[in-house]
MINULUM-237348 format. One record per residue: residue in three letters; z, y, x of N, C-alpha, C in turn; residue number from 1. Coordinates in pm, 1 decimal. Atoms other than C-alpha are relative to their C-alpha. Layout:
martor,n.w,n.v,n.u,ca.w,ca.v,ca.u,c.w,c.v,c.u,mimar
ALA,Z,Y,X,Z,Y,X,Z,Y,X,NUM
...
END
This chain:
martor,n.w,n.v,n.u,ca.w,ca.v,ca.u,c.w,c.v,c.u,mimar
UNK,51.8,118.5,-67.3,218.9,562.8,-162.4,-150.6,6.0,14.8,1
UNK,145.2,7.0,-19.0,-129.1,486.0,-34.2,-47.0,-142.8,-26.9,2
UNK,60.2,129.5,34.5,-356.6,201.5,-148.4,-82.3,-49.4,118.7,3
UNK,65.6,51.8,-121.4,-491.5,-28.7,126.1,23.0,98.8,115.1,4
UNK,-43.8,-110.3,-86.4,-297.9,201.7,356.6,-62.4,-0.4,138.4,5
UNK,46.4,20.6,-137.6,-445.2,61.7,680.9,-150.0,19.2,14.5,6
UNK,146.7,15.6,-3.3,-813.9,90.9,587.5,-73.9,120.7,57.8,7
UNK,64.9,-116.0,-63.0,-877.7,419.9,768.9,-91.5,-42.1,114.6,8
UNK,90.9,49.2,-105.0,-1036.0,208.0,1043.6,-27.4,-147.4,-26.8,9
UNK,38.4,141.4,8.8,-1229.5,-113.3,993.4,-111.8,-25.5,100.7,10
UNK,87.5,34.7,-111.2,-1435.0,-296.5,1251.2,-131.8,-59.8,-50.0,11
UNK,132.0,49.2,43.3,-1805.2,-326.2,1166.8,-49.3,-114.8,88.0,12
UNK,49.2,102.7,-93.0,-1852.4,-551.3,1469.2,68.8,-135.5,-21.4,13
UNK,-72.3,125.6,21.0,-1599.3,-811.5,1356.4,-66.7,-79.6,-112.3,14
UNK,53.2,76.6,113.0,-1688.6,-1098.3,1122.8,59.6,50.7,-130.6,15
UNK,-54.4,-36.3,131.6,-1644.2,-1037.9,749.8,127.0,-80.6,-22.8,16
UNK,-130.4,63.5,14.8,-1289.8,-1122.0,646.2,1.6,-116.1,-97.1,17
UNK,-14.5,113.8,90.7,-1171.2,-1439.6,472.3,40.0,41.0,-141.6,18
UNK,-27.0,-45.8,137.0,-1084.4,-1223.1,169.4,-129.3,17.3,-80.3,19
UNK,128.7,-22.4,66.7,-1458.4,-1208.6,84.5,-66.8,-131.6,-40.6,20
UNK,71.4,117.9,50.4,-1679.5,-1449.2,-110.0,-102.6,-48.0,102.7,21
UNK,96.1,60.4,-94.1,-1913.0,-1685.5,77.4,-133.6,74.6,-0.1,22
UNK,129.6,-70.1,10.2,-2220.8,-1500.5,-52.3,0.5,128.5,82.1,23
UNK,-11.8,-125.3,-76.6,-2096.7,-1173.7,101.8,-4.3,-30.4,150.0,24
UNK,-2.5,36.9,-143.0,-2029.1,-1348.2,434.3,-142.3,-28.5,49.7,25
UNK,138.1,30.9,-39.8,-2388.0,-1473.9,438.6,-81.8,129.1,13.0,26
UNK,74.3,-127.2,-0.2,-2531.2,-1132.9,350.5,35.2,85.7,120.8,27
UNK,-50.3,-89.5,-105.1,-2318.8,-965.6,616.3,-58.0,-30.7,137.3,28
UNK,69.4,24.3,-127.6,-2525.4,-1126.2,889.8,-103.1,109.3,26.2,29
UNK,90.8,-114.4,-15.5,-2757.6,-832.1,826.3,87.1,121.0,34.4,30
UNK,-91.8,-106.0,-48.3,-2607.3,-536.5,1017.6,16.5,113.0,-101.7,31
UNK,-9.6,-108.4,98.8,-2687.0,-281.6,741.9,105.2,-31.7,-106.3,32
UNK,-95.7,39.8,104.2,-2472.5,-482.6,497.8,142.0,37.9,41.4,33
UNK,-135.2,-36.5,-45.8,-2162.1,-426.7,713.3,23.0,150.3,-7.1,34
UNK,-13.3,-146.6,11.5,-2229.7,-52.8,723.1,30.9,39.1,-144.3,35
UNK,-25.0,-28.0,142.1,-2241.1,-51.7,342.6,140.2,-48.0,-38.3,36
UNK,-135.1,51.5,29.2,-1928.8,-270.9,324.7,107.2,98.6,45.0,37
UNK,-98.2,-94.8,-52.5,-1746.3,-17.0,538.5,20.5,116.3,-97.1,38
UNK,-9.4,-112.8,94.1,-1825.8,258.7,287.8,84.7,-34.6,-122.8,39
UNK,-77.1,43.5,116.4,-1658.0,50.8,16.0,135.2,-60.9,37.9,40
UNK,-127.8,59.3,-44.9,-1375.4,-100.3,226.3,101.4,107.0,36.8,41
UNK,-90.4,-107.4,-43.8,-1232.9,227.9,352.6,52.5,74.5,-123.1,42
UNK,-60.4,-71.9,113.0,-986.8,373.5,99.5,90.8,114.7,46.2,43
UNK,-81.3,-109.4,-55.1,-798.9,611.1,333.0,-71.8,60.5,119.7,44
UNK,54.6,-65.9,-118.9,-904.1,867.0,593.5,105.7,19.6,108.2,45
UNK,-107.3,-38.1,-93.1,-563.4,923.4,755.9,64.5,-122.4,63.6,46
UNK,-74.3,105.5,-69.0,-386.8,707.4,1015.2,140.9,-11.6,-59.8,47
UNK,-138.3,13.6,46.7,-35.5,576.2,946.7,80.7,125.2,34.5,48
UNK,-77.0,-117.6,-44.4,109.4,864.8,1148.8,-34.0,121.2,-87.5,49
UNK,42.1,-115.4,81.5,-96.5,1122.7,955.3,46.2,-14.3,-144.1,50
UNK,-49.4,21.1,137.1,-4.2,964.3,622.2,149.5,29.5,-7.7,51
UNK,-145.0,-25.4,-2.5,364.6,970.3,716.2,29.2,149.5,6.8,52
UNK,-19.2,-146.1,-13.1,339.3,1334.4,821.6,-36.2,71.8,-130.2,53
UNK,41.5,-60.3,126.9,171.6,1406.9,486.3,90.0,-35.6,-116.9,54
UNK,-96.4,30.7,106.3,461.7,1257.2,287.1,-10.8,-138.9,-59.2,55
UNK,12.6,136.2,53.6,344.7,899.0,222.7,114.9,-85.8,54.3,56
UNK,-113.4,82.8,-41.2,636.5,654.0,228.7,-12.3,-146.0,-46.0,57
UNK,23.7,139.2,41.4,499.6,337.8,60.9,-137.6,-41.3,50.7,58
UNK,124.8,47.6,-60.3,231.0,133.3,239.2,-36.8,-137.4,-56.5,59
UNK,56.5,120.1,61.7,16.6,-132.8,71.2,-76.9,-74.5,108.8,60
UNK,50.5,67.5,-120.0,-64.6,-397.4,336.0,-57.7,-137.7,-31.6,61
UNK,64.6,131.4,11.8,-308.6,-691.2,342.5,-28.0,-50.8,140.1,62
UNK,-3.7,51.4,-137.0,-302.1,-919.5,641.4,-77.3,-131.1,9.5,63
UNK,75.4,123.7,-22.0,-519.7,-1195.3,787.6,3.2,-37.0,147.6,64
UNK,31.7,41.7,-136.8,-560.1,-1404.8,1098.2,-151.9,11.8,15.3,65
UNK,145.0,2.8,-22.1,-904.8,-1407.2,1258.8,-39.9,-145.6,22.0,66
UNK,38.0,140.2,-16.2,-1048.4,-1753.2,1198.0,-78.3,-20.1,130.3,67
UNK,69.6,29.4,-125.6,-1156.5,-1905.7,1527.8,64.7,64.4,121.2,68
UNK,-65.6,-66.8,-113.4,-935.7,-1678.8,1738.6,120.8,-83.1,45.5,69
UNK,-114.7,75.4,-53.2,-682.9,-1850.1,1968.0,125.6,86.1,-15.6,70
UNK,-125.0,-73.5,17.4,-320.3,-1755.9,1901.8,24.7,30.6,-146.8,71
UNK,-40.6,-24.3,138.5,-149.1,-1624.7,1589.0,-0.8,149.0,-34.6,72
UNK,7.7,-144.8,24.2,-238.2,-1254.8,1602.4,-44.5,25.5,-144.4,73
UNK,39.5,-36.7,137.1,-264.5,-1089.4,1259.6,-55.1,142.3,-2.1,74
UNK,70.6,-127.9,13.1,-480.3,-796.4,1151.0,8.2,45.7,-145.1,75
UNK,18.5,-50.8,135.9,-496.6,-569.4,851.2,-142.9,-29.8,-42.6,76
UNK,133.6,38.0,45.5,-793.2,-653.7,631.1,-31.7,54.5,-138.2,77
UNK,53.8,-34.8,133.1,-999.8,-515.0,345.6,-152.0,-15.6,8.7,78
UNK,142.7,26.4,-16.9,-1340.4,-680.1,352.7,-35.7,-19.0,146.4,79
UNK,17.7,6.8,-145.3,-1360.9,-606.0,724.5,138.1,8.1,65.3,80
UNK,-128.9,-2.3,-69.3,-1084.9,-642.2,983.7,35.1,141.0,45.7,81
UNK,-50.1,-127.3,-49.7,-869.9,-341.3,1066.2,73.9,-19.6,131.5,82
UNK,-75.0,6.9,-125.9,-624.9,-280.9,1349.8,98.2,-117.6,-3.2,83
UNK,-104.1,102.3,-6.5,-368.5,-536.7,1470.0,123.3,51.0,-76.2,84
UNK,-121.7,-36.7,73.9,-60.2,-539.7,1246.1,104.8,55.0,97.4,85
UNK,-98.4,-41.7,-100.6,154.9,-505.3,1560.0,-16.9,147.6,34.5,86
UNK,24.6,-139.9,-37.3,-11.4,-173.6,1650.6,39.3,94.2,-114.6,87
UNK,-37.4,-83.4,114.6,37.8,-37.2,1299.3,150.4,12.2,-14.8,88
UNK,-146.6,-2.2,12.1,404.8,-135.2,1291.0,62.0,90.1,106.6,89
UNK,-54.0,-84.7,-108.7,467.1,32.9,1627.3,-20.8,148.1,-31.7,90
UNK,28.0,-140.0,34.3,301.8,352.6,1502.4,98.7,51.3,-105.2,91
UNK,-96.6,-38.1,104.1,525.9,357.4,1194.0,139.1,14.1,60.8,92
UNK,-133.0,-4.3,-61.1,835.2,282.5,1404.5,19.3,126.1,85.3,93
UNK,-9.6,-122.4,-81.5,758.4,573.7,1640.7,37.1,119.3,-88.5,94
UNK,-32.3,-108.5,93.9,765.1,810.1,1341.1,146.5,-10.0,-44.1,95
UNK,-137.9,17.7,46.8,1095.5,661.7,1219.3,101.8,34.0,108.6,96
UNK,-87.9,-36.1,-112.2,1250.7,701.1,1565.4,17.2,152.0,6.5,97
UNK,-3.2,-146.7,-7.3,1163.3,1071.2,1551.7,62.4,63.9,-124.9,98
UNK,-51.4,-53.9,127.5,1284.2,1111.5,1189.8,99.9,-100.0,-59.2,99
UNK,-95.2,106.6,34.6,1602.6,903.7,1150.7,47.1,0.0,-145.7,100
UNK,-42.1,0.9,141.0,1659.0,1007.0,786.3,-113.2,-41.1,-94.5,101
UNK,113.2,40.3,84.9,1316.4,894.0,662.7,3.0,-150.2,-26.3,102
UNK,-1.2,139.6,43.2,1275.2,565.8,473.5,-140.6,-39.3,-44.7,103
UNK,133.3,46.5,41.8,955.2,362.3,428.0,8.6,-137.0,-67.4,104
UNK,16.8,128.6,67.1,850.6,72.2,204.5,-129.0,-62.3,53.9,105
UNK,118.7,70.4,-48.2,612.2,-179.5,363.8,-20.2,-123.5,-87.0,106
UNK,24.1,103.4,100.4,458.7,-406.9,100.6,-112.0,-93.2,47.6,107
UNK,96.6,101.0,-46.8,290.3,-715.4,253.2,-34.8,-88.9,-118.7,108
UNK,23.6,64.9,129.3,122.9,-835.8,-65.0,-120.3,-93.2,-7.2,109
UNK,111.2,96.5,-3.1,-192.5,-1028.8,33.3,-10.6,-58.0,140.6,110
UNK,14.9,68.0,-128.8,-230.7,-1286.7,309.3,-123.6,-90.1,-5.5,111
UNK,121.4,81.5,-4.8,-552.0,-1461.2,417.7,-3.0,-79.5,130.6,112
UNK,17.7,87.1,-117.9,-621.2,-1752.6,656.4,127.5,-5.7,84.6,113
UNK,-127.9,5.1,-71.4,-250.9,-1775.4,743.4,79.9,-121.1,-45.6,114
UNK,-93.3,108.0,33.1,-33.8,-2086.9,762.5,141.5,45.9,38.5,115
UNK,-139.4,-40.5,-25.3,344.1,-2089.3,809.6,19.6,51.4,142.2,116
UNK,-20.3,-43.8,-138.7,312.0,-2053.3,1187.9,-43.6,145.5,19.2,117
UNK,40.6,-141.4,-5.4,121.4,-1723.7,1142.7,108.4,88.7,-61.6,118
UNK,-103.9,-80.1,66.3,391.5,-1604.4,904.4,123.8,15.2,88.5,119
UNK,-116.4,-9.9,-89.7,674.4,-1689.0,1144.3,-28.3,98.8,113.7,120
UNK,39.6,-91.4,-107.5,485.5,-1503.7,1417.7,8.2,144.4,-48.0,121
UNK,0.3,-136.6,54.7,437.4,-1195.6,1195.7,141.9,47.4,-32.3,122
UNK,-137.4,-37.9,37.6,795.9,-1198.7,1065.4,81.4,33.4,124.5,123
UNK,-71.2,-30.2,-124.9,929.5,-1212.1,1420.8,-43.8,133.9,59.1,124
UNK,49.7,-131.0,-45.1,707.8,-916.3,1509.8,66.9,113.0,-78.7,125
UNK,-64.3,-100.7,86.3,847.4,-720.5,1212.3,144.4,22.0,46.1,126
UNK,-140.7,-9.7,-40.6,1202.2,-800.3,1323.8,13.4,66.1,136.6,127
UNK,-14.3,-54.3,-135.1,1138.2,-713.4,1687.0,-32.7,149.3,5.6,128
UNK,35.5,-142.2,-7.4,978.1,-374.4,1614.8,102.4,88.2,-72.5,129
UNK,-89.1,-87.0,78.1,1224.3,-245.9,1350.8,148.5,-28.4,21.9,130
UNK,-140.0,32.1,-29.9,1547.5,-429.3,1439.1,96.8,40.8,-109.5,131
UNK,-107.1,-36.8,93.4,1853.7,-275.9,1274.5,-45.3,100.7,-106.4,132
UNK,51.7,-90.7,104.9,1634.5,-32.7,1075.4,-30.6,-75.2,-129.5,133
UNK,37.3,79.4,117.2,1553.0,-320.6,838.0,115.0,-9.3,-98.7,134
UNK,-102.5,3.4,105.2,1741.2,-304.6,508.5,1.1,-138.1,-65.7,135
UNK,-4.1,130.8,65.0,1859.1,-647.8,387.5,-5.0,12.4,-152.2,136
UNK,10.4,0.9,147.0,1812.0,-747.4,22.3,134.5,41.4,-59.6,137
UNK,-119.1,-54.5,65.3,2056.4,-567.1,-201.5,-38.7,25.2,-145.6,138
UNK,28.9,-41.1,137.3,2086.1,-479.6,-568.5,-78.5,132.3,6.9,139
UNK,90.2,-115.8,-12.5,1800.3,-228.4,-613.1,72.5,130.5,-31.2,140
UNK,-66.4,-124.4,42.0,2022.6,24.1,-788.2,96.5,55.8,105.4,141
UNK,-91.0,-48.1,-105.5,2253.3,42.7,-483.4,-75.4,74.2,110.7,142
UNK,74.4,-47.6,-116.8,1971.3,142.9,-249.0,-39.9,146.6,-19.2,143
UNK,25.6,-144.7,4.1,2000.7,521.1,-250.6,-26.2,47.3,143.0,144
UNK,15.3,-56.8,-134.8,1911.5,747.3,39.8,134.4,4.6,71.7,145
UNK,-133.1,-6.5,-60.1,2284.4,794.4,96.9,39.6,-135.1,59.3,146
UNK,-29.1,136.6,-45.3,2326.6,416.0,124.6,-77.2,-30.4,128.9,147
UNK,83.5,28.5,-116.7,2035.4,392.5,371.9,48.4,78.1,121.5,148
UNK,-46.1,-82.7,-112.1,2169.1,677.4,584.7,130.6,-54.5,58.3,149
UNK,-129.4,52.6,-46.9,2520.4,529.8,600.6,-19.3,-127.1,83.0,150
UNK,23.8,127.8,-69.0,2384.3,189.6,708.2,-98.1,15.2,116.5,151
UNK,104.1,-25.8,-101.7,2121.9,350.2,936.9,-121.8,-93.5,-17.2,152
UNK,121.3,75.8,32.1,1848.1,151.6,760.9,-112.6,98.1,-32.3,153
UNK,114.9,-86.8,28.3,1498.0,297.4,733.3,-121.4,-73.6,-56.7,154
UNK,119.4,78.0,37.3,1263.9,12.4,637.1,35.6,-106.7,-102.8,155
UNK,-8.1,110.5,95.3,1233.4,-206.3,327.2,-132.1,-75.7,6.5,156
UNK,119.0,85.0,-11.1,990.4,-496.8,374.4,-8.8,-88.7,-123.8,157
UNK,26.4,89.1,113.0,843.2,-668.7,67.9,-103.9,-101.4,45.8,158
UNK,81.2,104.5,-62.7,690.3,-1004.1,158.1,-34.5,-104.7,-105.8,159
UNK,42.1,83.5,113.2,487.3,-1189.7,-103.9,-42.6,-139.5,48.5,160
UNK,26.7,135.2,-49.8,515.5,-1538.7,44.6,133.4,-74.3,2.1,161
UNK,-129.0,70.1,16.4,779.5,-1813.9,-5.9,93.8,5.4,120.2,162
UNK,-87.5,-3.6,-118.3,907.5,-1792.0,354.6,98.3,116.7,-2.1,163
UNK,-92.2,-115.4,6.7,1072.6,-1461.6,261.1,141.8,-45.6,-30.6,164
UNK,-134.2,48.3,38.7,1361.3,-1670.9,125.7,85.9,-34.9,120.9,165
UNK,-75.5,39.3,-120.2,1460.5,-1762.0,482.6,57.6,119.8,76.0,166
UNK,-39.3,-119.4,-77.6,1522.2,-1401.4,592.7,65.6,103.3,-92.1,167
UNK,-72.5,-96.2,84.8,1776.2,-1154.9,456.1,-70.4,135.8,-5.1,168
UNK,63.7,-133.1,-2.8,1556.2,-856.6,555.6,-138.0,1.1,-67.6,169
UNK,126.5,2.4,73.0,1251.3,-970.7,355.8,28.7,-2.8,-149.8,170
UNK,-17.7,-6.0,145.0,1259.6,-860.1,-4.6,-114.3,-78.6,-65.0,171
UNK,107.8,76.5,63.1,1066.9,-1096.1,-236.0,-97.9,92.4,-73.6,172
UNK,104.0,-82.1,62.5,740.4,-967.6,-382.9,30.7,39.5,-143.3,173
UNK,-27.5,-34.4,140.8,878.2,-977.1,-738.7,92.0,120.9,-14.4,174
UNK,-79.6,-124.1,5.2,1104.6,-684.3,-645.9,-89.4,124.6,9.7,175
UNK,93.4,-113.4,-11.3,789.9,-469.7,-606.9,-126.2,-30.0,-83.9,176
UNK,119.1,23.9,82.3,560.3,-536.0,-906.9,-96.1,119.0,8.5,177
UNK,102.3,-105.2,-11.7,231.6,-344.0,-880.4,-119.2,-37.3,-89.1,178
UNK,109.8,39.3,89.0,19.0,-408.7,-1190.5,-127.9,77.6,31.5,179
UNK,129.3,-53.4,-45.7,-351.9,-346.0,-1129.4,-96.1,8.6,-117.8,180
UNK,86.9,-21.3,116.3,-590.3,-198.4,-1387.3,-137.4,-65.4,15.1,181
UNK,131.2,60.8,-27.5,-908.1,-334.1,-1222.5,-110.0,58.3,-89.5,182
UNK,101.6,-66.1,82.4,-1135.4,-79.0,-1391.4,-66.2,114.6,76.4,183
UNK,68.7,-117.8,-55.9,-1393.3,185.3,-1300.2,14.7,120.6,-92.7,184
UNK,-7.9,-104.4,103.1,-1307.8,388.0,-1612.2,134.8,71.1,6.6,185
UNK,-125.7,-74.3,-20.6,-1050.3,662.8,-1560.9,85.6,2.1,-126.6,186
UNK,-78.6,-1.0,124.8,-948.5,668.5,-1930.4,72.3,-133.1,-19.6,187
UNK,-64.9,132.4,8.3,-881.8,292.7,-1925.5,113.0,-10.4,101.9,188
UNK,-103.8,0.9,-103.4,-685.7,338.3,-1602.2,126.0,70.5,-49.9,189
UNK,-116.6,-77.7,43.2,-459.2,605.6,-1750.2,72.0,-70.0,-115.1,190
UNK,-60.4,77.1,109.0,-402.6,394.9,-2063.9,80.7,-117.6,56.2,191
UNK,-68.0,113.1,-64.6,-311.3,98.5,-1842.3,129.5,46.0,67.0,192
UNK,-120.1,-51.8,-67.7,-67.1,309.7,-1638.8,110.2,30.3,-101.7,193
UNK,-98.3,-28.6,105.6,103.0,426.3,-1960.1,62.3,-129.2,-52.8,194
UNK,-47.5,126.3,57.5,127.6,72.4,-2099.4,93.7,-72.3,95.8,195
UNK,-83.7,73.9,-95.7,267.9,-79.6,-1780.1,132.2,71.9,26.6,196
UNK,-128.7,-71.2,-12.2,530.0,195.0,-1754.4,92.1,-36.7,-115.9,197
UNK,-81.6,37.2,117.0,645.1,109.2,-2106.6,56.9,-140.5,15.1,198
UNK,-40.6,140.7,-11.8,668.9,-257.2,-2006.2,86.0,-28.2,123.2,199
UNK,-69.2,28.4,-126.4,841.6,-216.4,-1669.0,146.9,-32.9,-22.4,200
UNK,-141.7,36.4,9.2,1186.0,-363.9,-1608.6,85.7,125.6,10.1,201
UNK,-87.6,-117.7,-3.5,1460.8,-116.9,-1676.3,81.0,2.9,129.4,202
UNK,-82.4,6.2,-121.5,1668.0,-237.2,-1381.5,-45.7,-116.3,87.7,203
UNK,13.6,117.2,-85.0,1648.1,-467.3,-1081.4,-125.0,-8.2,85.5,204
UNK,118.4,0.8,-86.8,1307.6,-386.9,-930.1,-46.5,142.7,25.9,205
UNK,79.3,-122.3,-16.8,1104.2,-107.5,-782.2,-124.5,-17.4,-86.7,206
UNK,120.1,13.1,83.7,770.6,-41.0,-954.4,-110.2,89.6,54.5,207
UNK,113.9,-76.6,-50.8,426.2,66.6,-833.6,-97.9,28.0,-113.1,208
UNK,110.6,-38.2,88.0,181.5,259.3,-1052.6,-121.8,21.5,89.1,209
UNK,119.1,-9.0,-84.8,-158.0,199.1,-890.2,-102.7,91.5,-67.2,210
UNK,91.5,-99.1,61.1,-351.4,515.6,-978.9,-134.6,-4.6,72.3,211
UNK,124.9,21.6,-75.5,-674.1,371.4,-840.0,-106.4,-60.7,-90.7,212
UNK,114.4,60.3,69.0,-1019.9,284.1,-971.7,-62.8,-104.3,91.0,213
UNK,53.1,111.8,-80.1,-1180.4,-40.8,-857.5,-147.8,-20.4,-30.1,214
UNK,143.3,18.9,23.6,-1556.4,-73.9,-809.7,-33.3,-144.1,-37.4,215
UNK,54.1,132.6,30.6,-1736.6,-366.6,-969.6,-122.0,-22.1,88.8,216
UNK,118.7,30.9,-80.9,-2029.6,-542.5,-801.1,-116.1,91.9,-39.7,217
UNK,113.1,-83.8,43.7,-2275.9,-345.6,-1017.2,21.3,147.0,38.7,218
UNK,-27.3,-137.4,-46.8,-2098.8,-17.1,-924.3,-49.8,15.8,142.9,219
UNK,40.5,-4.1,-140.9,-2155.7,-95.7,-557.8,-152.7,-6.7,10.7,220
UNK,145.6,15.9,-5.3,-2514.9,-206.5,-623.4,-72.7,129.4,-36.7,221
UNK,65.1,-124.0,45.1,-2597.5,119.3,-803.4,18.2,114.0,99.0,222
UNK,-34.0,-115.2,-85.9,-2433.9,346.0,-546.7,24.0,-45.6,144.0,223
UNK,-22.5,63.1,-131.0,-2471.7,147.9,-223.6,38.9,98.0,108.8,224
UNK,-15.4,-88.7,-115.8,-2498.5,437.6,17.3,112.3,101.6,-19.9,225
UNK,-99.5,-105.7,24.5,-2256.5,677.6,-152.5,141.5,-43.7,35.6,226
UNK,-133.0,49.2,-34.0,-1950.4,458.2,-106.2,104.7,33.1,-105.2,227
UNK,-109.4,-11.7,96.8,-1617.9,448.4,-286.7,41.3,145.0,-24.7,228
UNK,-53.4,-136.4,13.5,-1504.2,802.3,-215.1,-91.6,87.8,-85.3,229
UNK,92.8,-88.8,70.7,-1817.9,975.5,-341.4,-34.0,-48.7,-139.8,230
UNK,38.1,53.6,130.4,-1879.1,742.0,-635.5,114.4,7.7,-100.3,231
UNK,-109.5,12.8,96.8,-1535.6,691.3,-793.7,114.4,97.8,21.1,232
UNK,-127.4,-68.3,-25.6,-1261.0,884.3,-620.7,-9.5,150.7,-22.9,233
UNK,12.6,-145.8,8.6,-1377.6,1246.2,-583.0,-0.3,50.1,-143.9,234
UNK,26.3,-49.2,135.4,-1487.3,1279.8,-944.2,122.2,-14.8,-90.5,235
UNK,-108.1,32.7,93.6,-1177.8,1126.6,-1105.1,139.3,41.5,45.6,236
UNK,-133.6,-34.6,-51.3,-891.3,1240.4,-880.4,68.2,113.2,-78.2,237
UNK,-68.9,-107.2,74.2,-826.2,1568.3,-1070.4,65.3,-49.7,-128.2,238
UNK,-54.7,54.1,124.2,-774.6,1374.4,-1394.9,122.2,-88.8,27.1,239
UNK,-113.0,86.6,-37.9,-549.6,1119.7,-1222.7,120.2,86.3,39.7,240
UNK,-108.8,-88.8,-43.9,-348.3,1401.5,-1065.3,67.6,67.8,-120.0,241
UNK,-58.5,-58.7,121.6,-300.1,1562.8,-1406.8,95.6,-97.9,-67.9,242
UNK,-90.2,102.1,56.6,-152.2,1234.0,-1529.4,129.5,-4.5,80.7,243
UNK,-119.4,3.8,-86.2,84.4,1228.4,-1229.9,92.6,117.8,-32.4,244
UNK,-81.1,-121.1,26.1,200.1,1585.4,-1301.8,78.4,-10.6,-130.1,245
UNK,-64.2,10.1,131.8,291.1,1486.5,-1658.3,110.6,-105.2,-3.8,246
UNK,-96.9,110.1,0.3,520.4,1199.5,-1551.1,142.5,47.1,25.4,247
UNK,-140.6,-22.5,-31.9,897.1,1178.0,-1531.4,47.1,-119.1,83.4,248
UNK,-53.3,111.2,-78.8,1075.8,972.7,-1264.1,128.4,-54.3,-62.8,249
UNK,-126.9,53.8,50.1,1385.0,760.5,-1316.9,-21.5,-124.8,-84.3,250
UNK,4.8,123.0,80.2,1465.3,468.8,-1550.5,-113.3,10.4,-102.2,251
UNK,116.2,8.3,89.2,1149.0,369.9,-1741.7,-108.4,104.7,28.8,252
UNK,103.8,-95.3,-41.3,958.3,650.5,-1570.1,-73.2,-53.5,121.7,253
UNK,72.0,45.1,-119.7,739.1,640.6,-1262.3,98.1,-18.8,116.0,254
UNK,-81.8,25.8,-117.2,879.8,511.5,-935.9,-83.3,27.2,124.8,255
UNK,91.6,-19.3,-113.0,609.9,467.9,-667.9,-140.7,12.8,-58.1,256
UNK,138.2,-16.7,47.9,255.0,594.4,-727.5,-91.9,-7.9,121.6,257
UNK,93.4,12.3,-112.4,-35.9,492.2,-504.2,-136.6,56.0,-37.5,258
UNK,133.1,-58.2,19.8,-376.1,652.8,-458.7,-88.6,-31.6,119.7,259
UNK,96.7,2.9,-109.7,-693.3,624.2,-253.3,-12.3,140.7,58.3,260
UNK,29.6,-128.0,-66.6,-774.4,902.9,-3.9,105.5,106.6,-35.7,261
UNK,-114.3,-79.8,45.3,-432.1,1062.5,-41.6,-9.9,147.8,38.4,262
UNK,6.7,-140.9,-44.9,-535.1,1382.3,138.5,-100.0,83.7,-79.3,263
UNK,107.9,-75.3,66.5,-821.7,1478.8,-96.8,53.9,104.7,-96.9,264
UNK,-65.1,-99.0,87.4,-591.6,1652.0,-344.9,145.2,7.7,44.5,265
UNK,-139.8,-17.9,-40.1,-228.3,1756.9,-329.4,84.6,-116.8,-51.1,266
UNK,-60.3,118.8,62.6,-128.4,1399.5,-413.1,147.3,-16.3,38.0,267
UNK,-138.1,26.9,-43.5,185.1,1347.7,-202.0,95.6,108.5,-48.1,268
UNK,-87.7,-111.7,41.8,327.4,1693.4,-275.3,26.6,-4.6,-150.6,269
UNK,-14.9,7.0,145.8,267.5,1642.6,-649.4,99.2,-109.5,-39.2,270
UNK,-92.0,110.3,30.7,447.1,1306.5,-654.9,142.1,37.5,43.7,271
UNK,-133.2,-35.8,-51.7,735.4,1433.7,-439.0,67.6,103.4,-90.9,272
UNK,-55.5,-106.5,86.2,777.8,1735.7,-669.4,62.7,-56.6,-127.7,273
UNK,-59.8,59.5,120.9,858.6,1500.3,-960.4,150.2,-22.3,18.0,274
UNK,-143.9,20.0,-24.0,1196.4,1439.6,-793.1,83.6,119.2,-44.3,275
UNK,-73.7,-119.1,44.4,1291.6,1796.5,-883.1,48.9,-16.5,-143.6,276
UNK,-41.2,24.1,139.6,1306.7,1680.3,-1247.5,131.6,-76.5,-3.6,277
UNK,-125.9,74.6,-7.8,1584.2,1436.4,-1150.4,114.9,92.9,38.1,278
UNK,-104.8,-95.1,-42.4,1775.0,1717.2,-977.3,39.3,89.6,-117.5,279
UNK,-28.7,-84.3,119.0,1742.3,1932.6,-1291.4,87.3,-75.1,-98.1,280
UNK,-81.2,81.6,90.9,1881.9,1645.7,-1500.0,144.7,-7.4,48.8,281
UNK,-134.8,7.9,-56.9,2178.3,1609.3,-1261.1,77.1,129.7,-23.2,282
UNK,-67.0,-128.8,15.0,2251.2,1979.3,-1277.2,41.4,25.4,-145.8,283
UNK,-32.6,-23.6,141.8,2236.7,1991.7,-1658.1,114.2,-93.2,-44.0,284
UNK,-106.5,95.3,35.2,2464.3,1683.6,-1674.4,135.8,50.1,48.1,285
UNK,-129.0,-46.2,-52.8,2729.1,1852.7,-1458.9,33.7,137.8,-56.2,286
END
């Protein structure tokens, strides 16, 4: 999975998003501030299509309306506005049309400046773009690839908002817990990932291990021009990847792992390779 999956493009010309504090919005009237914000808002270099081609199958999505804009259009957002959600969904659907056995998880987990009418608009867009590819809520343990192929489903939507209860194809957010370490320290991050794996539900939900470091205000202040990638990600990715390599998938093991800048190391291939451990277990059992 990728963290803030849509953030490969953010619009410096747009107003600062409603996910930001008032003080930041005021500061952002200075054009240089938006350039710096971009360096810290972008957590991916690859488009949805490129991420899919690279093996990413879980997408972490934050969505907002544009205050003051007429209509109910929604955009991806991380500090600054990204592309229209509609355009991103179409790009993902094009890949799925070309690869009918591939399955993706779309996790809509943060919403800003949206009332129910925006949600109905977005949910209808989701339904219109994916149609019968959408997998209705089911017991998590039943949802194998074989099950998805038989039903011709390819998309699981997790929707962290009460309206999800009105739609059979929207899985509630509690089926996709994604505990967040909120630290700049890689050792604290790895300890947090270990602890949350020990605490995860044995059955009934998916589970995201967020293998990401989060800058604090003072981190940004000290390294304004360097940005997230050069300050936190580059230096710590090898250590994070070593943790990934040591994991086991399956019950009480890792399930979905997310990272920033997924192409910088062999992240996707390393996570995918963990599935071989499950195959080895099956073979030894038979």
